[in-house]
VMD Tcl script that draws the C-alpha trace (Angstrom):
set ca {
  {0.00 0.00 0.00}
  {1.38 3.42 -0.92}
  {2.09 6.06 1.71}
  {-0.70 8.22 0.29}
  {-3.22 5.40 0.55}
  {-1.99 4.53 4.03}
  {-2.35 8.17 5.13}
  {-5.86 8.38 3.67}
  {-6.85 5.22 5.52}
  {-5.46 6.58 8.80}
  {-7.33 9.87 8.28}
  {-10.58 8.02 7.54}
  {-10.16 5.92 10.68}
  {-9.48 9.03 12.76}
  {-12.56 10.78 11.36}
  {-14.66 7.70 12.06}
  {-13.39 7.60 15.65}
  {-14.07 11.32 16.15}
  {-17.57 10.97 14.66}
  {-18.38 8.17 17.07}
  {-17.12 10.20 20.02}
  {-19.15 13.23 18.93}
  {-22.27 11.11 18.43}
  {-21.91 9.60 21.91}
  {-21.38 13.02 23.51}
  {-24.36 14.56 21.68}
  {-26.55 11.56 22.53}
  {-25.91 12.20 26.22}
  {-27.09 15.82 25.94}
  {-30.71 16.87 26.26}
  {-32.76 19.51 24.48}
  {-36.31 20.72 25.03}
  {-39.25 21.80 22.96}
  {-42.31 23.59 24.22}
  {-45.81 24.53 23.15}
  {-48.63 26.61 24.53}
  {-46.30 29.23 25.93}
  {-44.39 26.62 27.93}
  {-47.49 24.85 29.21}
  {-46.19 21.62 27.63}
  {-42.45 20.89 27.58}
  {-40.84 17.82 26.01}
  {-37.23 16.81 26.62}
  {-35.30 14.65 24.17}
  {-31.76 13.29 23.95}
  {-29.40 13.76 21.03}
  {-30.39 10.23 20.00}
  {-33.92 11.51 19.38}
  {-35.47 9.76 22.36}
  {-38.10 11.64 24.36}
  {-37.12 11.27 28.01}
  {-39.50 13.65 29.77}
  {-42.79 15.43 29.28}
  {-44.06 18.21 31.53}
  {-47.70 19.29 31.31}
  {-48.95 22.29 33.27}
  {-52.20 21.57 35.15}
  {-53.82 24.64 33.61}
  {-53.73 23.11 30.13}
  {-55.50 19.90 31.21}
  {-59.16 20.32 30.23}
  {-61.26 17.14 30.01}
  {-63.57 18.95 27.60}
  {-60.72 19.79 25.20}
  {-58.45 16.76 25.05}
  {-57.63 17.52 21.41}
  {-55.89 20.76 22.37}
  {-53.69 18.94 24.89}
  {-52.85 16.29 22.31}
  {-51.89 18.98 19.80}
  {-49.66 20.70 22.37}
  {-47.93 17.43 23.27}
  {-47.29 16.65 19.60}
  {-46.00 20.18 18.92}
  {-43.67 20.20 21.94}
  {-42.37 16.71 21.14}
  {-41.73 17.55 17.50}
  {-39.91 20.74 18.49}
  {-37.69 18.79 20.91}
  {-36.92 16.14 18.28}
  {-36.05 18.80 15.69}
  {-33.74 20.46 18.24}
  {-32.09 17.09 18.94}
  {-31.57 16.48 15.23}
  {-30.11 19.96 14.74}
  {-27.79 19.50 17.73}
  {-26.52 16.23 16.26}
  {-26.13 17.81 12.81}
  {-24.05 20.67 14.24}
  {-21.90 18.27 16.24}
  {-21.21 16.22 13.12}
  {-20.40 19.35 11.09}
  {-17.62 20.13 13.56}
  {-15.93 16.84 12.66}
  {-16.67 16.76 8.95}
  {-15.97 20.45 8.36}
  {-19.52 20.97 7.16}
  {-19.30 18.34 4.44}
  {-22.64 16.56 4.12}
  {-21.98 12.83 4.21}
  {-25.08 10.88 3.08}
  {-26.33 8.37 5.62}
  {-24.39 9.91 8.50}
  {-27.47 11.10 10.36}
}
mol new
graphics top color blue
foreach p $ca { graphics top sphere $p radius 0.5 }
foreach p [lrange $ca 0 end-1] q [lrange $ca 1 end] { graphics top cylinder $p $q radius 0.2 }
display resetview
């Protein structure tokens, strides 16, 4: 194997190692999303897993369950988008902003 090829392989392995480290670090972080002026707050990890949901008592109305459902969905989606963006930014630090298909 030529020195150039060997160097490229070493660089690829280093990038792969750094990507894994960044993914693990971002996965351990948490982000939140909220709806209804903070009446519903969802917390997700960088892995995109919802780990907590806070619902203010004032928004619980047995006669309007649909509104509560909409707020939960909106807060959860916002948290998941924030988690995805956090992971995307973390990866961009390693890849120098190069979009690598299938990375996320």
